N, C-alpha and C positions, 0 to 999 in steps of 0.2 A: 311346662314353664311358659309356653307360648300363650296359654289361656289365662293371662293376667287380668284381663278385663274384656267384657263383651262390648260389642258396638253399642248396645243399649246403655250399658253402664257409662261408656265414654260420652254418650250424648246427654245423659240425665244426671249422673252422680258425680263424675269426675270433671275437673276443669282442664284447660289447656296445659297448665303447668304439670298437672298430674299425668297427662298423656306423654309429655316430654320426659318426665321422670321414669315412667314405665318403659319408654323406648330406650332410654339410657341403660336401665337395668338389663333389658333384653340384649342390648349390644355388648355390654360387659360380660354377661353370661355366655354369649356365643363366642366371644374372643377367648374366654377362659376354656371353653370346650375345645376350641381349635388348638390352643396351646397344649392342652392335655393330650389330644389325639396326635399331635405332631411329635411329642416326646416318646410315644410308645413304639 
């Protein structure tokens, strides 16, 4: 999941807003993983 975009893609394909969106998705996914792990 961490391989959402390469540095090259961030520099050439995606814009700043895309980068923020990807960061938010990553943060939410990590929080969900943490909560699942905590319940086990």
